[in-house]
N, C-alpha and C positions, 0 to 999 in steps of 0.2 A: 612665489616660487621658493624663496628662501626663509620662509616663516620660522620653521623649526630650528634650522641652523642659526638663524639670527638670534632667536630667543636663547638658545644654549650658549652661544658665544657671549652674549650680554651677561648672562648668569655667571659664567666663567670669570669674566673681567671683574665683576662685583666682589668676588671672593678675595680679591687683593686689597681691598680697602683697608687703609691704616698702616700699610707697609711703606717704609721709607726707601726700600731698595728691592730690586727684583733678584732674588737669590733661588739657587736650585731647590732649596727646602720650601720657600713660600710659594713657588709657582708650580710645585709638583702636582697638586690637586687640580689647578687650573689647567695644566697641560693635559692631565688625564680626561678632564671634562671636554676640552678642545677636541682630543682624539676621538672620544665617543661621539661628539657632535658631528664631526666629519664623517665617521663610519656610518652613523644613523642617516646621514644626508646622501648615502650611496656614493661617496668619493672612493675611488679604487685604493685598495690597501697600500700598494707601492707609493702612490701619490701621497696618502696620509703620512706614511712613514717619513718620507723626504720633507714634507711640509713641517711636520712636528719638530724634526731634527733642526731645521733652519730657524724655527721660532725659538727653540731652546738656546741655540748658539747666540742669538741676537739678544735675548731677554736676560740671560743670567748675568749678574754683575752690573746691569745697567742702573745707574743713578737716576732717581726720579727728580726731574727739575721742579722748580717752585710752581710753575704754571700747570703742571700736570699731576694727577693722582696716579698711584701705581696702576689702577685699572685702566685709566686713560693711556698711560704709557704702553701697557700691554696691548690694548686695542690698536694703538698706532702701528706697533710692530706687526700685528696680525694683518691690518689694513695694507701695509707696504707689501706684505708677502702675497696676499691675495691679488693685489694689482700686478705684482711680478708673475704670478702664475697665470692670471687671465689675460695678460698682455699690457704692454706699456701705454697703449692709446688705441683709439678707434682706427681700424685699418679699412679705409674706403676701397671700393672696387676699382680695379685698374682698367679703365676703358680707353687707354691711349694706344689705339691700334687702328689700321685702316678698317672702316666699317665693311661688312658687319662684324662687330666684336662678338665672339661667342662665349656664352656662359653655360656651362654644363652642370646640371644638378644630379648627384648620385646619393644613394642611400638605400636603406632596407624598405620593404613594402610597409605601408602604414605610418611612415615617418612624417608624411605631409609634403612630399615633394611637389605634387601637382598644384596644391593650394599655394605652396611657397613660390612656385614659378609665377603664378598670377600675381601675388603680392609684390614680388620683386619687379615684375613688369610695371605694375601701377606706380611703384615708387620711382622707377626710372623715367617714367612718362611725366609724372607730376613734378618731381623735385629736380631731375636733370634734364628735362625737356628732350628726352630721347624718343626716337621712332622705334619701337620694340616689336619684334615677332616672336611668337611662341610656336613651339613644335613638340609633339609627344613621339617618343621612340619606344614607348611602352606597348608592344605588340601583344603582350600576354593579358592585358586588362583593357578590352575595348571600352569599358566604362570610363577609364582614365583619359582616353582620347576624346571622348564625348564631353567629359568634365572640363578638360583644358579648353576645348573650343567654346563652351559656354562662358567660362571664366574670361577668356580673351575678349569676348565681346562685351563683357561686364566692365572690364578695366580699360577698354579702348585700345587694345593691342591688335596688331596684325596676327593672322593665324595661318599656319602652313598645314594643310590637311595631310593626314597619314591614315593607313589602313592596317588592321590586324594581320593581314596576309602578306604584308610587305616586309622585307628585311630591315632591321634598324639602321644598319650602315647606309642603305640605299635611301631611307627616309632623311637622314641627316644630310647626305650629299644634295638631294633635291631641295631640301630646306635652305641650305646655303645659297644654292643658285637663285631660288625665289627671293631670298632676303636681299641679294645683290640687286636683282631686278626691280624690287619694291623699295630700294633705297633705304633699307632699314638700318638703323645705327647699331642695334643690338639684337642678336638671336639668343634666345633662351631655350635650351634643350632639356626636356624632362625625360629621364631615363627610366627603364624598368627596374623594379625592386623585387626582392624575394623575401620570404618570411625569415630566412637565415642566409648567412653568407655561404655560397658554394662556388666551386671553381668555374663551372659553366657560366655563372652570373658574372664573375670577375672577368673572365675572358671576353664576354660580350660587351661589357661596359669599357673595357680597354679598347676594343675594336671600334666602338662608337667614338671614344675619345680621340683615337687616331684619325678617324674620318673628319671629325669636327674640328680638331686643332684649336680647342678653347683657350681663351686668355685667362679665364677664371674657371676652376674646377671646385665646386663647392659641395662639401659633405653635409647633407641634411640629416639631422639626428633628432629623435623624440626625446625630449627632456625627461620623460617619465620611464624611459626604457632601463634605467639603472646600469648594472654591469654588462648587460648585453650591448648596450650602446658603446661601451668602452671597447669591447672585443671587436665590434663592427668597425669602430673608427680605426683601430689598429690594422685590420685587414685591408680597408679601402685605402689607408695611407700607404700600405706596402704595394698595392696593386695600381694605384693611380697617383699622378703628381698633384696632390691636393693643394690648393691655394687658400682655402679657408673653410669655415664651418658656419652653418646656420642652425640655431637651436630652435625647435618648434614645440608648441604646447606649453610654453612657459607660464601660461595662466592656469593650468591645471593643478593636480596635486603633486607636482614634481617636487623632489626634495633639494634640488639644486646641485647635487654632487656631480652630475653629468657634465656641467659647464666647466668645473675645475678638472675632472678627469680627462675629458676629451682634448682640452687645450694642452695639458701636460703630456699626454701620451702621444699626440700628433705633432705638437709643436707649431700648429697652424692657428692663425688668428680666428677668433669668433667674430663674424662679420655683423650678423644680425640675430634678433630674437623675434620669434613669432609668438604673439600673446593674444590669440583670439582667432575666430573663424572668418571674420570679415576680411576683405581684400586690403584694407588700410592698416591692418594689425601687424605691421612689421617695423620694428624699430632698430636703429643703429646700436651696436653693442659698444658701450664705453666701459672699459675694465675698471677705471677709477670710480665711476659712478656706480657700477655694479658692486664693487667691494664696499662702498659706502652704504648701499642698500642692504647687503648681507649683514653689516655690523649695526643695522637699525639707526643709521644716520640719515637715511632718506636719500632722495635723488631729485632735488629741486630743479636742477637744470633741465633734466628730461621732462619734468612736469611742465615747465615754462614752455619748452618746445612743442609739447603736446598742445597746450592751450593756444599757442600761436598758430599751429597747423590746423586745428579742428574747430576752434570757436568761430562762430559766424560773426565777424566784426560789425557788419551792417546792422544785424539785430541787436547787438550789444549797444551800439551807438544810438540806435532808435530808442531803446529802453532808458538809456541815460538822459537823452533829451526830454523824454516823456516825464521822467521823474523831476528833472530840473524845473519844468513847467508847473510842478505841483500836482500833476495828475497821478492817480494811485496806481499801485502795483497790483494788477488784477490776476485772476486765475489763468488767463490766457498767457500772461507773462510768466507765471510760474511754470505752465506746461512747457513753454519755450526753453526755460532754464534747465528743466528736467531732461528734455530732449538733447540739449547740448552736452550735459553731463553724461548721458548714455552714449553719445557719439564719441565721448573721451574714454569709453570703457566703464563708466559708472564711478560712483565714489570709491568703490573697492580698489579700482585701478589707480585712483589718485592717492589713496591712503598709503598704498604701497611705496609711493615716492616721497612721502612726507616723513620727516623725522619725528617720532613719537616718544613721549616720555617713558622711562623704564617700567612704570607701574601700569602702563596701558597695554592691554592685550590687543594687537592689531587684528588677530583672527576674529575676536568678538565684534570688533568695530566693522570689519568687512561684512560679516554676517548681517549686521544691522544695516549697513549701507548698500546692500546688495541691489543689482539691477532689477531683480524681480519686484522689489518694493516700489521702485521708481515706475516701473511698467504699470503696476496697479494703480498708482496715483494718477498717471496719465489717462488710464482707462475711466477713472472717476470723472476727471475733468471733461473727457470726450462725451460722457453721458450727460452733461449739462447743456443747457440752452446757451446761445450767445449772450443773452441777457444775464443769465445766472453767473456766467464766467466774468462778466463786466461788473456786476454788483453782488458779490458773495454774501452780503448781508440780507439779501432777499430770499436766500435758501432757508425755508422753514421746515418743520418736521415732515410734512407730507412730500415736500420736494426731495428731502433727504432720502426718503424710503424709495421714490421713483429713481433717483440717481444710483442708489445702492443696487437696486434690482437691474438696472440698465448695464451696470459694470460687472455684475456678478459678484458683488462683495457685500459686506455688512454695513449698516448705518454707522457703527462705530468707526469704521475705516473712513467714511465720509467726514465724520466729526474730527477725526485726527488730521485729515488733510486740511480742513478749514481752519483748525487751530495753528497748524504749521504755517499756512498762508498768512494768518493774521499777525503771527510773530515776525515773518519776513517782511510784511508790509510795514510794520512798526520800524524794523531795522532800516528798510529803504528810505523811509521818511527822514530818519536821523542822518543817513548818508547824503541825502539830497539837501539838507540844511547845513552841511559842512560839519556833521557831528562825528566824523571819523576819529578826531583826536579824543573826544570824550568817550567814545566807545572802546578805544584802545586802553585808555587809563583805567577803565572799569574792568578790564579783563584780568584773569588770575595772574598774579606776578606783577601787575601794574607796570608803570613806565611805558615809554614808547620806544620803538626801534629807531635806529639812526635814520635821519631824514625826515622823521615826522614830528620832531621837537619844535 
């Protein structure tokens, strides 16, 4: 989401190389680049002006310590200011109330409220062990009611039926009654949206809010909406007592400015980021980690949490035991690894959270590591017989042609996959023989990280 902004900020910081002190003169060009980067990222102009002024005040005259280069010192100032704007820490949902605790989702049409309601329900069910009920008060879009019913079944949530001919306030009152009788811990209310803010819409959502009496009122906003999102956030903040924000479509071509603008304009914490269409694609928003990601320093903590949540430990342990016994890493094992990576959003999602060297283009890496390529590789393995998966060396020219035809790809694609497997098998053999230290010593830069010496 922050690729362009991240690249521009890194370039700006590099321009300070060789300076012993940050002065008004030597940071002038860097500040200009920073301003352009923020504007290009769709950050609202008043937010950019305030941000730049605070950066200038802190940077000018600051001595550069022996442990930091001027670029690093400037990046630290920017990082601290980004954290200040995005919020001091993760703000969890407040569910300390007599059940059912009501969470109301508001926002414009197309922001992703219905999908977000299901994602939030799944998160509360799986992580917080809550009994969740979903209800749609969107009487203008019958498809939204049907969509939420389908998603509720998918995530294992209770569902309160509603009808397009029913008044939204009546739907909410009935849902509250049903949630109490069903002993639901949480009731999530999906409200109607419009293509743009209008008074009739704001009056209706205010009435629904009054009837629901929610503990949490969350504004759902599309990360790609640009300045429209900022204007909508301001209107909703004036019309409703918002308690937080959920940013959706963060995996798309969003420039990232919406996150900075909405937080500054409303003063409300960003609670979650939606980064994908699947119902598990909702992650907690951590300002410090996001600031680190924006500045190209990665977000390893979130990556570790993703791995813990989504990697199948049983399969991983089974593979480790298999390798320990000296049995080979076959194509069925490779398929399992590819599927686990896809489950985590693919290599592209992982690369977003890894700190990459300044001379590496993350966008190019993501293109190379896209989910499409992994799905093609899985299709190739699926076109093989169980024997071929187990004994890849048995795959001759005629078999390659059959596999390529079966997967709808070329023989070159099959050859590429077999070569990749051979390299991975070689690496796995080294790992199983305790070759981790040798491998790390052979990596660019040499040396071992702490704990491996």
